[in-house]
C-alpha positions in Angstrom: 122.1 -143.5 -24.8 120.6 -146.7 -25.4 124.0 -148.5 -25.5 124.6 -147.0 -22.0 121.7 -148.9 -20.8 119.5 -145.7 -19.9 116.0 -146.5 -20.0 114.0 -145.1 -23.1 111.5 -143.0 -20.9 114.5 -141.2 -19.1 116.3 -140.6 -22.7 113.3 -139.2 -24.2 112.7 -137.1 -21.2 116.3 -135.9 -21.1 116.2 -135.1 -24.6 113.0 -133.0 -24.6 114.1 -131.2 -21.6 117.3 -130.1 -23.5 115.5 -129.4 -26.7 113.0 -127.2 -24.8 115.8 -124.8 -25.0 117.7 -125.7 -28.2 114.7 -125.6 -30.5 113.6 -122.2 -28.8 117.2 -120.9 -30.0 116.6 -122.4 -33.3 113.0 -120.9 -33.6 114.4 -117.5 -32.6 117.1 -117.5 -35.2 114.6 -118.8 -38.1 112.1 -116.1 -37.0 114.9 -113.3 -37.4 115.8 -114.7 -40.7 112.3 -115.0 -42.2 112.2 -118.6 -42.4 109.0 -119.2 -40.6 105.6 -119.5 -42.2 103.3 -118.9 -39.2 100.0 -120.8 -40.8 102.1 -123.7 -41.3 103.5 -123.9 -37.9 100.0 -123.5 -36.3 98.6 -126.2 -38.7 101.6 -128.6 -37.5 101.8 -127.5 -33.9 98.3 -128.2 -32.8 98.1 -132.0 -33.7 101.7 -132.4 -32.7 101.0 -131.5 -29.1 98.3 -134.2 -28.8 100.7 -136.4 -30.6 103.5 -135.7 -28.2 101.4 -136.2 -25.0 100.2 -139.7 -26.3 103.7 -140.7 -27.1 105.2 -139.5 -23.9 102.3 -141.5 -21.9 102.8 -144.5 -24.2 106.6 -144.7 -23.8 106.2 -144.4 -20.0 103.7 -147.1 -19.2 104.4 -149.4 -22.3 108.2 -149.3 -22.2 111.2 -150.1 -24.3 110.2 -153.2 -26.1 107.5 -151.5 -28.6 109.7 -148.4 -28.9 112.8 -150.2 -30.1 110.4 -152.5 -32.4 108.9 -149.5 -34.3 112.4 -147.7 -34.8 113.4 -149.7 -37.9 110.2 -149.3 -39.7 110.3 -145.5 -38.9 113.9 -145.3 -40.4 113.1 -147.2 -43.5 110.5 -144.6 -44.1 112.6 -141.8 -43.4 115.4 -143.1 -45.9 112.7 -143.4 -48.5 112.0 -139.7 -47.8 115.7 -139.0 -48.2 115.8 -140.7 -51.4 112.9 -138.6 -52.8 114.5 -135.6 -51.5 117.6 -136.3 -53.4 115.5 -136.8 -56.6 114.0 -133.4 -55.9 117.3 -131.9 -56.2 118.0 -133.1 -59.5 114.6 -132.2 -61.1 114.7 -129.6 -63.8 112.5 -127.2 -62.1 112.9 -126.8 -58.2 109.9 -125.2 -56.4 110.7 -121.7 -55.4 108.8 -120.1 -52.3 105.7 -122.0 -52.9 105.5 -121.6 -56.8 105.9 -124.8 -58.8 104.8 -128.4 -58.4 103.7 -129.5 -54.9 101.9 -132.6 -53.7 99.2 -132.2 -51.2 100.3 -133.2 -47.5 97.7 -133.9 -44.8 99.3 -131.6 -42.2 97.2 -132.7 -39.2 98.0 -136.3 -39.8 101.7 -135.6 -40.2 101.9 -133.4 -37.1 100.0 -135.9 -35.1 102.2 -138.8 -36.2 105.5 -136.7 -36.1 104.6 -135.4 -32.4 103.9 -139.1 -31.3 107.1 -140.6 -32.9 109.3 -137.6 -31.5 108.0 -138.5 -28.1 107.6 -142.2 -28.1 111.2 -142.7 -29.9 113.1 -139.9 -28.4 113.2 -138.2 -31.8 112.2 -138.3 -35.4 110.3 -135.2 -35.9 112.8 -133.6 -38.3 113.3 -136.5 -40.8 109.6 -137.5 -40.8 108.0 -134.2 -40.9 110.6 -131.9 -42.7 111.4 -134.8 -44.9 107.8 -135.4 -46.0 107.4 -131.7 -46.8 110.4 -131.5 -48.8 109.8 -134.6 -50.7 106.4 -133.3 -51.8 108.1 -130.1 -53.2 108.0 -127.6 -50.5 110.6 -125.0 -50.2 113.1 -126.2 -47.7 113.8 -122.8 -46.1 110.3 -122.4 -45.0 109.6 -126.1 -44.1 112.7 -126.3 -41.9 112.0 -122.9 -40.2 108.3 -123.8 -39.6 108.7 -127.3 -38.4 111.5 -125.9 -36.0 108.9 -123.6 -34.3 106.3 -126.4 -34.2 108.9 -128.7 -32.8 109.7 -126.1 -29.9 106.0 -126.2 -28.9 105.8 -130.1 -29.0 109.1 -130.5 -27.1 107.9 -128.2 -24.2 104.6 -130.3 -24.0 106.6 -133.7 -24.3 109.1 -132.3 -21.4 106.2 -131.2 -19.1 104.5 -134.7 -19.6 107.5 -136.5 -18.8 108.2 -134.4 -15.7 104.9 -135.4 -14.3 105.4 -139.3 -15.2 109.1 -140.0 -14.8 110.6 -136.8 -13.6 114.0 -135.5 -14.8 117.1 -137.5 -14.7 120.7 -137.6 -15.7 121.2 -133.8 -15.8 124.6 -134.1 -17.4 122.8 -135.4 -20.4 120.4 -132.4 -20.6 123.3 -130.0 -19.9 125.5 -131.5 -22.7 122.6 -131.6 -25.2 121.7 -128.2 -24.1 125.0 -126.5 -24.6 125.8 -128.0 -27.8 122.3 -127.3 -29.3 122.2 -123.7 -28.2 125.8 -123.1 -29.8 124.9 -124.7 -33.0 121.2 -123.5 -33.6 122.0 -120.0 -34.9 124.6 -121.5 -37.5 121.9 -124.0 -38.8 119.2 -121.5 -39.1 121.7 -119.0 -41.1 122.6 -121.8 -43.5 118.9 -122.6 -44.1 118.5 -118.9 -44.9 121.5 -118.6 -47.3 122.0 -122.0 -49.0 120.4 -122.4 -52.5 117.4 -124.8 -52.7 119.2 -127.3 -54.7 122.1 -127.5 -52.4 119.6 -127.7 -49.4 117.8 -130.6 -51.2 120.9 -132.5 -51.4 122.1 -131.7 -47.8 118.8 -132.6 -46.2 118.5 -135.6 -48.3 122.0 -137.0 -47.6 121.6 -136.2 -43.7 118.2 -138.0 -43.6 119.5 -141.1 -45.5 122.6 -141.4 -43.1 120.6 -140.7 -39.9 118.0 -143.5 -41.1 120.7 -146.2 -41.8 122.3 -145.5 -38.3 119.0 -146.1 -36.8 118.4 -149.1 -38.6 121.8 -150.6 -37.7 121.4 -149.8 -34.1 117.9 -151.1 -33.9 118.9 -154.5 -35.7 122.2 -155.1 -34.4 122.8 -153.2 -31.1 
């Protein structure tokens, strides 16, 4: 969408308007499959709300320049997370349902930064928040389900903030994102519940690395 010269505030507003529905579909699917840890969701969602509001306001009033400048640095960090996730996949002991070695994560700071980046950059919650938890040894199934539920809450808040600041434009973009996301959300939740942990680590790590490389390339060369 940046290539199409759509202003970043409009891009983020369109994405979050669509994601209000797609993340709701994903959250429902994860809940039915037992992938959500309610305590973790709450701890993530509360600071994410504040981060989302700050990010949306900052993008609206600061504009494109600083948003594009921060993307390569964020992508470099998420690529590091992807590499660490792959390393976890090949450890002798993979953590199971919270048992095993885990590093402490400052959930409040992570939720706040994740919410800000998601609104300010038009995305990034998944690689940053999910990637950090999985890198620290958390079980992918519950991390992905809980972060999806928290993402739904911050997305709604972000969308409402953008509605009051820039309005909603490009309904064709919103419709396309909405239809595609709703169709695929149940399948992603099912895979999350069924895939073995090692395979989940590998899949998430590869996706995070690829998306990070794409973001770096687009930020520097397009």
